[in-house]
MILOLUM-937324 format. One record per residue (C-alpha): residue number from 0; x, y, z. Coordinates in steps of 0.001 Angstrom, whole numbers, plus 524288, in hexadecimal, padded with zeros to 5 digits. Layout:
N
<NUM; <X; Y; Z>>
...
END
This chain:
322
<0; <E5684; B7CF2; A74D0>>
<1; <E4ECC; B8A30; A7700>>
<2; <E46BD; B8C0C; A6993>>
<3; <E4B45; B9563; A5F0D>>
<4; <E3E15; B9655; A590A>>
<5; <E3163; B957A; A619B>>
<6; <E248B; B9377; A5894>>
<7; <E1804; B96B7; A60B3>>
<8; <E0C28; B9254; A59B2>>
<9; <E028C; B8817; A5479>>
<10; <E03B0; B7A2E; A5393>>
<11; <DF7E3; B735C; A4B0A>>
<12; <DF644; B6541; A45A8>>
<13; <DF61A; B6696; A36EC>>
<14; <DEC3E; B5E2C; A3180>>
<15; <DEE83; B5EED; A22BF>>
<16; <DE61B; B5AC3; A1656>>
<17; <DECD6; B59C2; A093D>>
<18; <DE400; B5B60; 9FD60>>
<19; <DE3F1; B5D36; 9EE61>>
<20; <DDB96; B6A4A; 9F065>>
<21; <DD63C; B700A; 9FC0C>>
<22; <DC765; B6D75; 9FE08>>
<23; <DBE05; B77A1; 9FA55>>
<24; <DB19F; B7B6F; A030E>>
<25; <DA9FD; B6EEE; A0561>>
<26; <DB374; B6654; 9FDEA>>
<27; <DBB51; B58F4; A0282>>
<28; <DC75A; B556A; 9FD3B>>
<29; <DD131; B49B4; 9FF1C>>
<30; <DDDF2; B4B15; A054A>>
<31; <DE822; B46C2; A0DC2>>
<32; <DEB28; B49B1; A1C67>>
<33; <DF834; B4BCE; A242C>>
<34; <DF9D0; B5223; A31D7>>
<35; <E03FC; B5806; A38F4>>
<36; <E0A3D; B62E9; A420D>>
<37; <E070F; B7056; A3ED9>>
<38; <E034E; B7E56; A4307>>
<39; <E0A03; B8AA5; A3F0C>>
<40; <E1118; B8C08; A4C4E>>
<41; <E1569; B7DE5; A4B3D>>
<42; <E1A81; B7D13; A3D86>>
<43; <E21F8; B8996; A3F55>>
<44; <E28FD; B829C; A4A55>>
<45; <E2AC4; B766B; A4418>>
<46; <E30F0; B7E71; A37C1>>
<47; <E3982; B857D; A4132>>
<48; <E3EC0; B79BE; A4883>>
<49; <E4047; B713F; A3C61>>
<50; <E48BF; B7C6B; A3553>>
<51; <E51F1; B7BDB; A40CE>>
<52; <E4CDE; B85CE; A4C37>>
<53; <E4B5F; B817A; A58D7>>
<54; <E3D4F; B8301; A5B0F>>
<55; <E3280; B8370; A646B>>
<56; <E2322; B82D1; A6194>>
<57; <E1916; B8649; A6AC6>>
<58; <E0B5C; B83AE; A6884>>
<59; <DFED8; B7E65; A6D7D>>
<60; <DF80B; B7217; A6B4F>>
<61; <DECC3; B68EB; A723E>>
<62; <DED50; B5AFD; A783E>>
<63; <DEA61; B5448; A6B39>>
<64; <DF135; B4BA8; A6195>>
<65; <DF69F; B5635; A59A0>>
<66; <DFCCE; B5C55; A656C>>
<67; <E04F3; B4F48; A675F>>
<68; <E0844; B4F84; A590A>>
<69; <E0D8C; B5C29; A5A50>>
<70; <E1658; B58EB; A6668>>
<71; <E1BBA; B4CE9; A5E86>>
<72; <E1E64; B5492; A51D7>>
<73; <E2645; B5F18; A5A28>>
<74; <E2EE1; B53F8; A6174>>
<75; <E3197; B4DD6; A5484>>
<76; <E34E7; B5BD6; A4E79>>
<77; <E3D67; B5DF0; A5B6A>>
<78; <E3855; B6BFB; A5AC3>>
<79; <E353A; B725C; A682B>>
<80; <E261C; B73B7; A6BC1>>
<81; <E1D1D; B788F; A75FF>>
<82; <E0F7E; B7385; A7385>>
<83; <E06AB; B7987; A7DA9>>
<84; <DFA9D; B70AE; A801C>>
<85; <DEC9D; B7703; A7EA7>>
<86; <DE3AA; B6E23; A855C>>
<87; <DD647; B6EF7; A7F4C>>
<88; <DDB09; B7337; A71CE>>
<89; <DDEF8; B6AB1; A66A1>>
<90; <DEBDC; B6B39; A6095>>
<91; <DEABB; B75D8; A545A>>
<92; <DE736; B6EB7; A469C>>
<93; <DE7E5; B739B; A38D5>>
<94; <DE191; B6E54; A2D7E>>
<95; <DE90D; B6FEB; A2124>>
<96; <DE4BF; B6D23; A1349>>
<97; <DEFF1; B6B61; A09EB>>
<98; <DED42; B6C15; 9FA75>>
<99; <DF562; B66FC; 9EFB6>>
<100; <DFB01; B7477; 9ED46>>
<101; <E00DB; B7345; 9FB68>>
<102; <DF832; B7E49; 9FF30>>
<103; <DF0DC; B7E3F; A0C23>>
<104; <DE448; B8158; A13C1>>
<105; <DE584; B80FB; A21E3>>
<106; <DDB96; B8219; A2D61>>
<107; <DE27F; B82BD; A3AFE>>
<108; <DDC78; B8023; A48F1>>
<109; <DE5AE; B8591; A5236>>
<110; <DE0B2; B7CD2; A5DFB>>
<111; <DEA6F; B7E20; A699A>>
<112; <DF1BE; B8742; A6130>>
<113; <DE91D; B91DF; A6435>>
<114; <DEA3D; B9019; A71A5>>
<115; <DF89B; B92EE; A7361>>
<116; <DF96A; B9D73; A7D79>>
<117; <E050E; BA74E; A82E8>>
<118; <E06F2; B9F87; A8E61>>
<119; <E0B1C; B92DC; A859F>>
<120; <E1721; B9BAF; A8157>>
<121; <E20D9; BA088; A8AE4>>
<122; <E2CFB; BA756; A8A3B>>
<123; <E3549; B9BEC; A8C89>>
<124; <E2FD6; B95E4; A8053>>
<125; <E35F6; B9EC8; A77D9>>
<126; <E436F; BA17D; A7FEE>>
<127; <E4DE2; BA049; A769A>>
<128; <E45D0; BA0B8; A6A11>>
<129; <E4B32; BA982; A5E42>>
<130; <E3ECC; BA8F0; A56FC>>
<131; <E2F46; BA7C6; A5C44>>
<132; <E2445; BA45F; A527D>>
<133; <E1644; BA604; A52DF>>
<134; <E0A60; BA516; A49CC>>
<135; <DFC49; BA6E9; A4A04>>
<136; <DF7FC; B982D; A4CEC>>
<137; <DF6BE; B994F; A5A34>>
<138; <DEFB6; BA298; A6260>>
<139; <DF55C; BB102; A5ED1>>
<140; <DF7E0; BB618; A6CB4>>
<141; <E028E; BAB7A; A6E82>>
<142; <E09EB; BB330; A6410>>
<143; <E0BE0; BBFF5; A6A54>>
<144; <E0F18; BB8D6; A7770>>
<145; <E1979; BB0BE; A7081>>
<146; <E1F27; BBC42; A69F0>>
<147; <E20DA; BC4CE; A763E>>
<148; <E2817; BB918; A7B5F>>
<149; <E3026; BB7DC; A703E>>
<150; <E3364; BC5C1; A7030>>
<151; <E389A; BC54B; A7D71>>
<152; <E3FED; BB912; A7AA9>>
<153; <E4716; BC02B; A6F9D>>
<154; <E4127; BB794; A64FC>>
<155; <E3C90; BBB2A; A574A>>
<156; <E2E55; BBA98; A5498>>
<157; <E28A9; BB505; A49C0>>
<158; <E1917; BB575; A472A>>
<159; <E129F; BAD88; A3AC8>>
<160; <E0612; BB2D9; A3A90>>
<161; <DFEBD; BA620; A36AF>>
<162; <DF446; BA587; A34A9>>
<163; <DEFA4; BB32A; A34CE>>
<164; <DE4CE; BB52D; A3F31>>
<165; <DDAF7; BBF18; A4160>>
<166; <DDE6F; BC043; A4FBC>>
<167; <DEDEF; BC3EA; A4C0B>>
<168; <DF290; BCE67; A555E>>
<169; <DFBFB; BD805; A4DD9>>
<170; <E01F0; BDAF0; A5A71>>
<171; <E0A37; BCD57; A58E2>>
<172; <E11F8; BD405; A4D94>>
<173; <E189D; BDCED; A575C>>
<174; <E1F23; BD144; A5E8E>>
<175; <E234B; BCA36; A501F>>
<176; <E2F71; BCB38; A4AB4>>
<177; <E2CA4; BC36A; A3EBC>>
<178; <E1F22; BC1FA; A37B4>>
<179; <E1D5F; BB763; A2D9A>>
<180; <E109E; BB68C; A27C8>>
<181; <E0CD3; BB0BB; A1A86>>
<182; <E05EE; BB841; A1067>>
<183; <DF8E5; BB64A; A1515>>
<184; <DFC7D; BB969; A230E>>
<185; <E042E; BC4E7; A1DFA>>
<186; <DF8EF; BCB47; A17B5>>
<187; <DEF7E; BC8B1; A22C4>>
<188; <DF923; BCFB3; A2B55>>
<189; <DFA3B; BDC5A; A2203>>
<190; <DEC7C; BDD3C; A2182>>
<191; <DEA8C; BDB2C; A3056>>
<192; <DF545; BE6F7; A3326>>
<193; <DF572; BF087; A29BE>>
<194; <DEDA3; BFC9D; A2C57>>
<195; <DE109; BFEF2; A23D2>>
<196; <DE1B1; C0872; A1AB8>>
<197; <DD720; C0EFD; A12A8>>
<198; <DD8C7; C12EA; A04F2>>
<199; <DCCB6; C1AF4; 9FF4E>>
<200; <DC35E; C15A9; A081A>>
<201; <DC783; C0834; A0585>>
<202; <DCE5D; BFE77; A0E33>>
<203; <DDCBF; BFB35; A0B30>>
<204; <DDBA9; BEC9B; A0397>>
<205; <DDFD8; BE165; A0B02>>
<206; <DEDE4; BDC33; A096C>>
<207; <DEEC9; BCF8F; A032C>>
<208; <DF739; BC41F; 9FF11>>
<209; <DF672; BC951; 9F11A>>
<210; <DFAB6; BD676; 9F5A6>>
<211; <E055E; BCFF2; 9FCBB>>
<212; <E0ADE; BC83C; 9F23B>>
<213; <E0A5C; BD4F6; 9E9AD>>
<214; <E11F0; BDE00; 9F31D>>
<215; <E2132; BE1C3; 9EFA9>>
<216; <E2AB7; BDD91; 9FA2D>>
<217; <E2C4A; BEB7A; 9FE4F>>
<218; <E1E32; BED82; A00A3>>
<219; <E1DAF; BDFA1; A06F9>>
<220; <E275F; BE367; A110D>>
<221; <E1FD9; BF028; A142C>>
<222; <E12E5; BE84C; A16AB>>
<223; <E1BD6; BDF5A; A1EF7>>
<224; <E2286; BE9F6; A26FC>>
<225; <E1519; BEEF5; A2AA4>>
<226; <E114D; BE344; A31D9>>
<227; <E1B38; BE7CF; A3D11>>
<228; <E2302; BDB48; A3D7A>>
<229; <E322A; BDC66; A3CEC>>
<230; <E327D; BD093; A3296>>
<231; <E2795; BCB6A; A2A70>>
<232; <E28F9; BC068; A21F3>>
<233; <E1CC4; BBE1C; A1818>>
<234; <E1D87; BAFB8; A1363>>
<235; <E1985; BAEC6; A0678>>
<236; <E1707; BA136; A0207>>
<237; <E1F5D; B9E90; 9F522>>
<238; <E22FA; BAA76; 9F434>>
<239; <E2B51; BA998; A014B>>
<240; <E2B12; BB49E; A0BC0>>
<241; <E2D65; BC384; A0E65>>
<242; <E3493; BC69C; A1888>>
<243; <E337B; BD585; A1E01>>
<244; <E3B1B; BDBC4; A26D3>>
<245; <E3D28; BE9BD; A2BCD>>
<246; <E47A0; BED7F; A23AD>>
<247; <E46C3; BE35C; A1720>>
<248; <E3F05; BD9DB; A10D6>>
<249; <E412D; BCC63; A0A57>>
<250; <E3A35; BC473; A0122>>
<251; <E3E95; BB57E; A0251>>
<252; <E3B41; BAC21; 9F7BA>>
<253; <E348A; B9F2C; 9FB16>>
<254; <E3CC1; B92C0; 9F627>>
<255; <E3947; B8DD5; 9E983>>
<256; <E3776; B7FBE; 9E3D0>>
<257; <E30CA; B7BDF; 9EFC1>>
<258; <E25FE; B7041; 9EE5B>>
<259; <E1A79; B749A; 9F6B6>>
<260; <E13DB; B6ACE; 9FC72>>
<261; <E0CB3; B6FF5; A0800>>
<262; <E0C9A; B7F2A; A0BFB>>
<263; <E06BB; B7C05; A19B6>>
<264; <E111C; B8133; A233E>>
<265; <E19A8; B88F8; A1A3B>>
<266; <E1771; B964C; A21EB>>
<267; <E194F; B8E78; A2E76>>
<268; <E2731; B89F9; A2926>>
<269; <E2B2D; B9868; A2498>>
<270; <E28A7; B9D35; A3298>>
<271; <E2F56; B911A; A3957>>
<272; <E3AFB; B90FA; A2F38>>
<273; <E3B83; B9FB0; A306F>>
<274; <E3C9C; B9F32; A3F31>>
<275; <E4725; B93B1; A3E3B>>
<276; <E4E5E; B9CDA; A356A>>
<277; <E4F5F; BA7AB; A3E40>>
<278; <E565C; B9EEE; A47AB>>
<279; <E5F6B; B9820; A3D8E>>
<280; <E62F8; BA56B; A3738>>
<281; <E62B3; BAD46; A440C>>
<282; <E5853; BB623; A4106>>
<283; <E5A50; BB91F; A323D>>
<284; <E4C22; BBA8C; A2DCB>>
<285; <E4EF0; BBAE5; A1F79>>
<286; <E564D; BAE6B; A2132>>
<287; <E4C4F; BA8BB; A2AC8>>
<288; <E4132; BABFB; A1F71>>
<289; <E4892; BA4E0; A1664>>
<290; <E497C; B99C2; A1EF3>>
<291; <E3AA8; B9A72; A220A>>
<292; <E3804; B99A3; A12F0>>
<293; <E3FD1; B8E49; A10AF>>
<294; <E3914; B867D; A1C1E>>
<295; <E2CAA; B8AB0; A16D4>>
<296; <E2FD5; B860E; A0985>>
<297; <E33A7; B786E; A0E4B>>
<298; <E27AF; B7644; A1579>>
<299; <E1EFD; B7700; A0A30>>
<300; <E2619; B6BF7; A0447>>
<301; <E1EFF; B62C7; A0E83>>
<302; <E1325; B5FEF; A1378>>
<303; <E0DCE; B6426; A21D8>>
<304; <E1144; B6F02; A29F0>>
<305; <E1B88; B6CD9; A34BC>>
<306; <E1F75; B6025; A2DC8>>
<307; <E22C0; B6892; A21D7>>
<308; <E2CEB; B7071; A285C>>
<309; <E3A10; B6F5B; A243F>>
<310; <E46C2; B6B60; A2D50>>
<311; <E5259; B736F; A2D0E>>
<312; <E59F7; B68B1; A2454>>
<313; <E4E1D; B69B2; A19DA>>
<314; <E5018; B77AE; A191A>>
<315; <E5EE1; B7813; A1823>>
<316; <E5DB1; B6CE6; A0E78>>
<317; <E5356; B74A4; A068C>>
<318; <E5CB4; B8175; A0625>>
<319; <E67D1; B7A87; A015B>>
<320; <E600C; B77B5; 9F5A7>>
<321; <E5C55; B8551; 9F34C>>
END
């Protein structure tokens, strides 16, 4: 069956250390270690696939044990995957520190993911897709190439600008139908894209997360509209998300009463859940955003990234209790 959702991006092997408190500079702490599949692109594909959408993930790996582990994981999940091998490059890795408060610190070595090239993704891979998703954890020229192919195929393009990078090219926004940044990424985008203004000989102060949180909804809508993307969804963690469309805006509250054990991958869960929601609810953006909220809420109740993504049965069971 042709995929309904295509995700192009990164696969990295997560190497996670859990500890009571993050170590300070020069300090050693004792913790525990687990490893498993990760990477923003892969996590989003797993979230979409487990939520019920026929999904294809396209990413790059090396020729090593982590690549074999990735292929085995996708076969077990019965999610479509095209792993492009990049000889001479290691499969990407992520070092994750997780403390007792379920907060994380992460360093990613993209490895083979940074070598994904436009020739690795063709129009045939996107044929029949309804939603195409990209992020910033692969080399960025691939995103513009993929979105051009998606536009020709009639698919909706979803960009998750995570992590925000210095080499970000704003031209990609002209090919983006839905932009999904978190608070940090949204602030970085606004500062990057707005025209500098001077007042009384002084530069306009930088936009900050504190300023974002203080904005009334109408003003936040104005800031979102200035990005020039048809739909902007700002994910706000425990505050839910803000959906900005050309003619309206909607604040969607987060689920309450969730026992949080690991926030790693929650943003990816939202994006993948949103993509699956677009398919399930026939393009209804608000229903898809609510679906993304639910997938993200469930993901933080388990440890890990890809392994924490909920299944459609778990999602439906959770919603019956709400």
